[in-house]
C-alpha positions as CSV (number, residue, x, y, z in Angstrom):
1,M,59.2,95.0,70.1
2,A,62.1,97.2,69.4
3,M,63.0,99.3,72.3
4,A,64.3,102.8,71.8
5,S,67.3,104.0,73.8
6,S,68.3,107.5,74.8
7,P,71.8,109.0,75.8
8,V,70.7,108.7,79.3
9,I,69.0,105.4,79.4
10,R,70.0,102.3,77.4
11,V,67.6,99.5,76.8
12,E,68.8,96.2,75.5
13,S,67.1,92.9,74.8
14,D,68.4,89.4,75.6
15,G,65.5,87.2,74.5
16,P,62.6,88.0,76.7
17,L,64.8,89.9,79.2
18,R,65.0,93.7,79.0
19,I,68.1,95.4,80.5
20,V,67.6,99.0,81.4
21,T,70.9,100.8,82.1
22,L,71.0,104.3,83.7
23,N,73.7,106.0,81.6
24,R,75.2,109.0,83.3
25,P,78.2,107.4,84.8
26,E,80.0,110.7,85.2
27,A,77.3,111.7,87.6
28,M,77.0,108.3,89.2
29,N,73.7,108.1,87.3
30,A,72.1,110.8,89.4
31,F,68.6,111.6,87.9
32,D,68.6,115.0,86.2
33,R,65.5,116.4,84.5
34,E,66.2,114.6,81.3
35,M,66.5,111.1,82.9
36,Q,63.5,111.9,85.2
37,A,61.5,112.5,82.0
38,E,62.8,109.7,80.1
39,F,62.6,106.9,82.7
40,P,58.7,106.8,82.8
41,R,58.7,106.7,79.0
42,V,61.0,103.6,79.1
43,L,58.8,102.0,81.6
44,T,55.6,102.6,79.5
45,D,57.3,101.1,76.6
46,L,58.3,98.0,78.7
47,S,54.7,97.6,79.8
48,R,53.6,97.6,76.3
49,D,56.4,95.1,75.1
50,V,54.5,91.8,74.7
51,D,57.8,89.8,74.3
52,A,59.3,91.0,77.5
53,R,59.1,88.8,80.6
54,A,61.5,90.4,83.0
55,V,63.6,93.6,83.5
56,V,66.9,94.2,85.0
57,L,67.6,97.7,86.2
58,T,71.3,98.6,86.3
59,G,73.7,101.6,86.2
60,A,76.7,102.3,84.0
61,G,79.9,102.9,85.7
62,R,80.5,102.6,89.5
63,A,77.0,103.3,90.9
64,F,73.5,102.2,90.2
65,S,72.1,105.6,91.0
66,A,73.2,108.4,93.4
67,G,69.5,109.6,93.4
68,G,68.8,113.2,92.6
69,D,71.3,115.3,90.8
70,I,72.6,117.8,93.3
71,A,73.5,120.2,90.6
72,S,69.6,120.9,90.3
73,F,69.2,121.6,94.1
74,P,69.9,125.4,94.0
75,K,67.4,125.9,91.1
76,N,64.9,123.8,93.0
77,Q,65.3,125.9,96.0
78,A,65.1,129.3,94.2
79,D,62.2,128.4,91.7
80,L,59.0,126.9,93.1
81,Y,57.6,126.2,89.7
82,H,60.7,124.2,88.8
83,R,60.6,122.3,92.0
84,R,57.0,121.4,91.5
85,A,57.4,120.3,88.0
86,G,60.3,118.0,89.1
87,L,58.1,116.6,91.9
88,R,55.3,115.8,89.4
89,E,57.9,114.2,87.0
90,G,59.2,112.2,90.0
91,R,55.7,111.1,91.0
92,R,55.0,110.0,87.4
93,L,58.3,107.9,87.3
94,F,57.4,106.1,90.5
95,D,53.8,105.5,89.4
96,E,55.1,103.9,86.2
97,L,57.6,101.8,88.2
98,I,55.0,100.6,90.6
99,N,52.5,99.8,87.9
100,L,55.1,97.8,85.7
101,H,53.6,94.3,85.4
102,L,56.9,92.7,84.8
103,P,59.3,91.2,87.4
104,A,62.2,93.7,87.9
105,A,65.5,93.1,89.6
106,H,68.4,95.5,90.4
107,G,71.4,94.2,88.4
108,G,74.0,96.2,90.2
109,M,76.9,97.7,88.3
110,H,78.4,96.3,85.1
111,T,81.5,94.4,86.5
112,P,83.4,91.7,84.9
113,A,82.0,88.2,86.2
114,P,84.6,85.7,87.6
115,V,85.6,83.1,85.1
116,S,84.6,80.2,87.4
117,Q,81.6,80.1,89.7
118,S,82.5,77.0,91.6
119,P,81.9,77.0,95.4
120,N,85.6,77.2,96.0
121,D,85.7,80.6,94.3
122,R,83.3,82.2,96.7
C-alpha cells in the first residue's frame, strides 16, 4: 500500500517496515495543529496497510518531539473553543496510537550510524 506523506510527517517503506518521521526540525518536531491533525490520519492509514508489519517513529533533526508547540499556548489560553478543539484532536491522536495493531518503536533521531558495530566500538 502506498503511504502518503505530508510536509509535517513523512512516511517511508522499507519492505514490511514503515518509518514515520515527524518533520518539523526547526521547531524540534513540536506538535502544531497541522501535525496534530495529520498524525491520526497517518496512523489510520498504517492500520489499513496489509503489507506493514512494524512501525518506527522518529523525528527529523535533533529531537524526536518537543511535545506541544508553545507558539500555540497564548491562543489556547485566550480561546476556549480553540483549546477544546485541540484537546479533541489530541485525544483522537492518542486513541489511534493506542489502537494501532502494529508493533511500534521509537527510532530516535536520524544520526549517522558507526561504520563498525563490533564490541570494541561500544
